[in-house]
C-alpha positions in Angstrom: 0.0 0.0 -0.1 1.3 3.5 -0.9 1.3 6.2 2.0 0.7 9.2 -0.3 4.1 10.7 0.7 6.6 12.2 -1.8 9.6 10.1 -2.2 13.0 11.1 -3.7 14.1 8.6 -6.4 17.1 8.2 -8.4 17.2 7.8 -12.1 17.8 3.9 -11.6 14.7 3.6 -9.5 12.3 5.3 -12.0 9.9 2.8 -13.7 11.3 1.1 -16.8 8.8 2.8 -19.1 9.9 6.4 -18.0 13.6 5.4 -18.4 12.8 4.2 -21.8 11.1 7.3 -22.9 13.7 9.6 -21.3 16.6 7.5 -22.9 14.9 7.5 -26.3 14.0 11.3 -26.0 17.6 12.1 -25.3 18.8 10.1 -28.3 16.0 11.7 -30.5 14.7 8.0 -31.1 11.1 8.9 -31.8 10.1 5.3 -32.7 11.2 4.0 -29.3 9.9 7.1 -27.2 6.4 6.7 -28.7 6.1 3.0 -27.4 6.1 4.4 -23.8 2.8 6.0 -24.2 -0.8 4.6 -24.1 -2.8 5.1 -27.2 -4.9 7.9 -25.7 -2.1 9.6 -23.9 -1.8 13.4 -23.5 1.3 15.5 -23.6 1.4 19.2 -22.4 4.4 21.0 -23.4 5.2 24.8 -24.1 1.4 25.7 -23.7 0.3 23.0 -26.2 -1.6 19.9 -25.6 -1.0 16.8 -27.9 -3.7 14.1 -27.6 -3.3 10.6 -28.8 -0.5 8.6 -30.2 -0.4 10.3 -33.7 -0.3 13.9 -32.2 2.5 12.7 -29.7 4.5 11.1 -32.4 4.5 14.4 -34.5 5.4 16.3 -31.3 8.3 14.0 -30.6 9.6 14.3 -34.1 9.3 18.1 -34.0 10.9 18.4 -30.5 13.9 16.1 -31.7 14.7 18.3 -34.7 13.6 21.9 -33.8 16.6 22.7 -31.6 20.0 21.3 -30.7 20.5 20.8 -27.0 21.9 18.7 -24.2 19.8 17.3 -21.5 20.7 16.1 -17.9 18.5 14.5 -15.4 19.1 16.4 -12.1 16.4 14.9 -9.9 13.6 12.4 -9.8 10.7 12.0 -7.3 7.8 9.7 -6.8 4.8 11.8 -5.7 2.1 9.0 -5.5 1.6 5.5 -6.7 1.3 6.5 -10.4 2.9 9.8 -10.5 6.6 10.8 -10.9 8.6 14.0 -11.6 11.9 14.0 -13.4 13.7 17.4 -13.4 16.0 18.1 -16.2 18.5 20.9 -17.1 18.7 21.6 -20.7 21.4 23.7 -22.6 21.1 24.5 -26.3 20.3 26.8 -29.1 16.7 27.5 -28.1 15.5 31.0 -26.9 17.3 31.6 -23.4 19.9 29.0 -23.9 19.3 27.1 -20.5 16.2 25.9 -18.7 15.3 23.5 -16.0 12.1 21.5 -16.8 9.9 19.2 -14.7 8.6 16.3 -16.6 5.6 15.2 -14.8 4.6 11.7 -15.5 1.3 9.8 -14.9 1.3 6.1 -15.5 -1.5 3.7 -16.4 -1.0 0.1 -17.0 2.6 0.3 -17.3 2.7 3.1 -19.7 2.6 6.9 -19.8 -0.9 8.2 -19.7 0.0 11.9 -19.3 3.1 13.9 -19.5 3.3 17.6 -18.5 6.5 19.5 -19.1 6.9 22.9 -17.4 9.6 25.1 -16.0 
């Protein structure tokens, strides 16, 4: 039974599906990244919402090609039985050049049902 307290995680204790997505995202491997999502998943990024696997696939492709950047996982936290936050530091040729982003994952049936990315 989960006690509803936040727990600090390390990257190696994140669920496999999150690790698979993050590794594929970092490598710009859209085909592998998309396998981490449910068919009806939702992604919210940069003020836009992408619903369903087709829209998420297009978002993944665009985000992999729009800018060049490095991404480094700085912390990970489990907030409840199905929710995790992975904080990343990005540096690249996007406006501002550096940013820390929180990737907030909600899982269902071993896959990502919702991903919200925000500063």
